[in-house]
N, C-alpha and C positions, 0 to 999 in steps of 0.2 A: 661182672657184667660184661657181656660181649655184644657189640653192635655190628651188623653187617652193612657195609656201604659199597656202592659202586666205586671202583678205583678212580674212574675219571672225575668223580665228585671230590675226591680227597686231594687231588693234585700231587699225590706221592706214589711211588712205586710200592709180675707181682713180687713183691719183695723177694730177694734171693733167699732169705731165711724162711719167711712164711711161704714156703714153696708150693707149687701147684700140685694138686692131687693127680697121681698117675692114673691112667685109664679113664680120664675124664671124658674123652671124646667118644670112645667106642663102648665104654661100659657104664655110662651114666644110668642106663636101664638094664645093665648086665646082659649085653649081647657080645658074642665073639665076632670081631670084625677084622678087616685087613690091617688096621693100625694097632691092634692088640699086640702085646709082646710076642715076638716070634718064637720065644721059648715055650709059649703056652699052646698046647695042642687041644684039639676038639675033645679028645678023651679026658684030658686033665680038666677042661672046663666043665664037662658034663659030670665028672666025678665029684668035683668040689661043690657043684650046685645041686647035686642029686636030692638033697633033703631040704632044699629051699623052696618056699612057695612064691615063685616069681610073679604069678598073677596078682597075688595080694600085694606084693611089694610095688607093683606097677600101678596100682590103683590109688587114687587120692594123692595126698602130698608126698614129697620125698621123705622116706624113712631113713634118715642119715645113719643112725646107729646100726641098723641091721645091714644096710647096704655096705657100710664101711667094713664090717666084719667079713662079708663075703668077698669084697674086693681085696682085703688083706690076705685072705686065704688063697685067692687066685694069684696074687702077686708073689706070695711066698712060694707057691708051686713053680711059677715061672722062674724065680730066682734060683730055686734048687736045681732046676733043669739047666739054667745058665751056668751055675757054679760047677755042675757035674760034667757038662759036655759041650760047652760053647767053643766054637772054633777060634783060631788065633786072631782072625780079623775082628770078630765080635768082641773078644776080650780086649783087644787093642782099642777099639772104639770106646769101651767102658772106661779104660784107664785114661784115655785122652780127655773124656768128659770130666772125670774126677780131678784131673790136673788143671783143666781150664776153669773149673768152678771151685777151686780149692779155697778161695777167699771166704766163702760162706758154707760150702757143702759139708765139710767135716764137722764144723761146730753144730750145724743143723742135725746131722745124723747122730752125733753124740747126745744132743738134747733129746732126740726121739728115743734113744736107748734108755736114757735116764727116766723118761716118762714111763717106759715099760717097767722099769725097776720100781716105780711108784704107782702101780695100779692104773697106768695109762693117764695119770693126771699131769697136766701142764703147769699146775700151781707150784712152781719151783720154790717159793718161799715157805711151803709146807713140807718140803722134802727133808730127809735127815740132814743135820747140820753139815756133814762132810760132802753133801752134794748140792748145797744151796748156792754155790758159785762155780763157775766153770774151772777155775784154778783148783779149788778144793776137790772138785769132782775128778779131775785128772790125777790128782795125788791119790785119791781113793782107788781109782782104777789101777794105778801102778802098784798099789799094795795088795791087789788081789792075787790069788793063785793063778798060775799061767793058764790053766785050762779055762778058768773063768774069763781071763783077759781075752783068750782066743775066741770064746763064744761071743763075747761082747763085740769084738772086732768083726766077726762074721755078721752080727746083727747090724752094725754100722754100715757094712757093705751092702746089706739088703736095702737100707733106707737110701743109700746113694743110688742103688740100682733103680729104685722106684722113681727117683727124680730124673734119672737118665731116660727112663721110659716116657715120663711126662714130657721131658724136653723134646724127645723125638716126635711124640704125637703132636705137640703144638707146632713144631716146625713143619710137619707133614700137612697139617690142616691149613697152615699159612700158605704153603705152596699150592695146595688144592684150591684155595680161595683165589689166589692170584691167577691161576690158569683159567678161572671162570670170570675174571674181571670184578672180583669182589675184594674189598679191603676189610680187615678185622680191626675194630676199635675196642681197645681194652680199657682197663681201669686200674689205677694205682691209688690206694687210699693215702690220705695225708699221714695218718697215724698207724701205729701197729699195736697189737695186743700187749698188755702188761705181761701176760703169760705166754710170751713168744720166745723162740730161740734167739731173736734179735736182741731182746732186752737181757736175756740170760748171758749171752756171749759178750755183750758190749754195755754193761750196766752204767759205766761212767758217762755214756753219751745220752742218758735219759734222766729226767727229773722224776723220780718214782714217788715222791710225796704229793704230787698234784695229778689230777685226772682231767684230761682235756675234753672239751665238748663245745657246746654252743650256748649263747645267752638265751634268756627267756624269750619265748615266741608265742604271741597270742593267736597266731594263725591255726595252730593245731588244737582245735577246740576239744578233741577227744582225749587229750593227754594233760591232766591237771599238773603234773610235775613240770612238764615242758613249759607250760604257761607261767608257772610261778618261779621256778628256779632255772630252767633251761634244759638242755640235753647233756647228760653226763655219760659220755661214751667210755670212760675208764681208760683211755689211752694215756700213757705217760707223755709228759712234755719233753721236747728235745732240749738238750744242752748245746745250743748252737756254737758256743765258744769252744767246746771240746771237739765238735765236728769240724769246725773251721781249722783247728790245729792239725788235723790229718787230711786237709783238703777235701772234706766232705766225702771221704772214702765210701762210707756206707750208703749214702744217697746215690753216689755215682754208680755203684754196683747194682743198686735197686733199679735205677732207670735203664741201665744196660740190659738187665734181665727182661724187663717188659718190652724194650725196643726190639729184642730178637724175635718176639712172637706176635707182635702187633704192628700194623701200619700207622696207626695213630692211637693215642690214649688220652683218657680223661683223668685229671687229678681230682679226686674227691676232696671237697672242702679245701680248695686252694687258698681260701682266706687264712688258713692256719699258718701259711708262710709269713704272713704279715703280723698277725697276732691271733691268739687263740684263747677262748674262754676256759678258765681253769677252776676246778672245784677242789676244795681241801678234803674231800671224802670220796671213797670208792663207790661205784654204782650200787653195790649191795646194800648200802646204807640210805639209798634214796627214799625208801618208805619211812625210815626213821626221821628224815629231815623234812618230808613233805608238809606236815602240819605245823612246823615251827615258824615263828616270825623271825625277823632279822636278828634281834638281840638274843633270842634263845639259840639261834643257830651259832652265833659267835661264842656263846657259852660252851657249846658242844665242841667247837673247833679250836678252842684256845685263842680266839681272836682272829683267826685266819678266815677270810671271806672269799667267795667266788669273785673273780676279777679277770680282766684281760691281761694276758702275759705275752710279751715282756712288759707291755705298758698299755694303758687305755688310749683312746683317741680323742680325749677331751681338750687337748691343747694343740695348736699348730706345730709346736716343737715335737710332740709325741707322734703326731701324724707323719711328719717328715721322717722321723727316725724309723717308724714301723715300715714306711714305704721303702726307705733306703735298704733296710736289712732284708725285707721280703724280696726285693728285686735282686739282691745279691744271691740269695738262696735259689731263686727261680732261674737265674742265669746259669747256675750249676746244672740244673735239670735240663735246660735247653741245650747246653753244651754237650751233655751225654746223649740227649735225644737225637742229636744230629738232624738227619732229614725226616725223622719220624715226627709228625705233627702233634702238638700238645694242645689239649682243650682243658680249660679250668672250670670246675663247678663253683661258680661265684654267687651262690644263692644264700639267703638268710639276711642277717644284719650286715650290710656291705658298706664299708667306709667310702667316702667320696673319691678317695685317691686310688682305690683298687682297680676299677675298670679301666680308667685311662692308662694306668701303669701296665695292666695286662695287654692292652691294645698296643702300647708302645713296644712291648716285648714280643709281639706277634702271637700271643696266646688267645685263642677264641674263648669268649665267655658264653654264658647261657642267656637265652631270652625265653622267659615263660610269659606268654602274652597277657595273661590275667594279672601278672605282677608288674608288667611294664606300664606303669601309670605315672604320669608327670602332670602336675597342676590339675589333678583330678580328671585327666584325660587319658584314655587308653592309647598307647603309642601304636600307630598303624605299622604293618609289616614292612611297607616300603621305606620306612624310616630307620629300620634296623641297620646296624653296622654290618658290612659284608663279613667281617671277621667275627662271626658269632654262630651259635648253634641254637636253633629254635625248636621248642617242644612244649606241648601243653602240660605234660606230666612227667615225673620221674618215678623211680621205684618207691619213693617215699610218699607218693600222693595217691589219693583215691582216683580210680579211672573216671573218665568223663561220663561213661554210662552209669556208674555208681552215683556220681553227683546228681545226674538227671533223676534217677530213681528217688534219691533222698529229697530232692527239691520239689518234685511234682507228682510222684506216684505213691511213695510210702514215707511220709514225713517222719523225721527223727529230731533229736535235740540239736543236731547240727544242720538242719535243713536251711536255716537262714544263711549260714556261711556258704552252703552249696549253691543257693540261688544267687548269692552275691558274686561268686566266682563265675558261674555260668553267664551271668549278665555281662561281665567284662569280656568273656570269650565271645559272646554274641556280638558285642560292639566291634571287637577285633575282626569278626567275620562279616561285618556289614549289616547286622540285624539291629532292630530296635532292642534295647535291653529287656523289654517285657516279652519274654519268649514262651510263656506258659501255654499259649494257644497253638504253637507250631508242633509238628511231628518230628521226633528225634531222627528217625531213619530217613524219611522223605526229604526233610528240609535241613535240619541242623548238622547232621553228620557230614554230608557232602560239602556244605558251605565252610565248615571249620577246617576241613582237610584242604580245601582249595586255598583258603586264606593262609594256612601255615606254609604250603608249598610255594605260594606266590611271594612270600616274604623275601627280603634281601639277604637273609642269613645264608652263609656258606653251606651249612648242613641243616636239614630239617629232619628231626627224629620223631617217629611215632611209636609209643610204647605198644607192644604186641596186644595188650589188653584194650587199648584205644583203637588200634587197627581193626580188631575183630569185635569191638563194642562189647567187651566183657566187663564184669563188675568186680572181679576179685582183685585183691590188693597184694602186692609183694611184701611190703614192709611198713610197719608203724614205727616212726622214729622214736627213740628214747625208751622203747619197751623191749622186753624179752619174750614176747608172745610166741607160743609154739607154732603159730602159723607163719611167722616171719621167715622168709626165704625158703619156704617149703613148697610153694605153689608150682605147679607145672601145667602145661597145656592139657586140658581135659579131653581133647580129641587129637588123634594122630594126624599127621600131614595127609595121609590117604583119606581119612574121614573128612577133613576140611576140603580137600579137592573134590570130594563127591557131593558136597553140600551146595545146592543151587544158590542159597542165600550168600554163602561165602564166595562162590564164584562171581556173583553179581557185584559183591563188595570189592573184590580184587580187580574186576574190570573197571569199576569206577576209579579206584586208586591208580590203576595203570593209566587211564585216560587223563586224570588230573596231573600225574607226573609228566606225561608227555606234553600236555598243554602248558605247563609251567616251566618246561625246559629242564626238569630234574631227572627225566628218564635217561 
């Protein structure tokens, strides 16, 4: 996730292993641009894409599999040109990058080569036995004939080159944003994939027999598993004692990598630093466990039950221990973040000690107006802490226009929940909670935007879908739906600019931002 913010609002001038995909800036929709690898010529670009149906690829959702293949071919051509005719200065820049990023880059590149050896599968626990740990895999490599070793070394250099290009592109876009008074807000997830180079290279720092997630949540009415068992994300838990022993080396490198390309960043599920909900089964077994009751579940897991790790919050002693340890880990993040501001996604089942502790650390938490309810009263925006980020929706929620449609236009099984949420948003915006008689465009939209921008929160964020009053959703938590994370804008920027309705909406937003002092 990337948010664009005015620099004067921020007050300031991704995991190293789960590295950023190169060509993300210029080639998301497969265009050759000024920040594409300089080794890639127009002739190369046209030749690689000669048999690709770009119009079809650009319609509808992002078709990751096809686009990845095309990007890979483009990058391979660029690397071949680099290896064959790069100048001394360019070669020196690449070597310098590899040296500076050596703490993670070579393990990552080796992991990518091993993936290729195994049909591009990241499931390292299903690879041949001699490749299932990084130590054994290196022994396997040393035992290969020299020509095979050389070919694998060249391939590792390719993957290092891809990361170099990505690094250059992100640094360029950061500079481009700064020149225009815009700050980039990035994202760093609390957890990493079980099938990641991180886990493969440093398995002793992860508890691989538990899957991290979130506890049962009744709010998500359209997800039966989440309501009954919670969200099982499949992320391995951290072995904080092992990380402490090396001064949290992995976390420090991770934060430094994010800091270099963003002005501020959000930690997804910051609650995990204090405690995380752990499942004794991997997500692929969720369907198997869905119909079971508690006792039958225990029979299947050998008596191991979902629980909060390292401990639950049911006693004052446990709360104090969780708070103390979470603060220790977050201080490491803040130390490495330096002047880069940190925001914590503190949503879900939030222990009472978390938000005061985040505030004391100088980490801004989130304010979702319809969830900020105390003593059955919606908290007004002028009561929000300054050190907070206000937004109606995140990528996990239905857009406001979709809620409105469900509540008043095309009723569904979740219409009652939609009306309930809209009623609280209405109160936050100064309406009577009974809003079924008002018009969304003429009355509701402008009022809720005004209320959000008037809040005391340091930053107010509007999802692009809410800004443009669209209905499509980015992600359904706890699911692996094909539509998750594939949505893109259905109109180009040029088309949006040409739309009178969009022009009027943007003029309204501009006026509200000026009126509330956020412009």
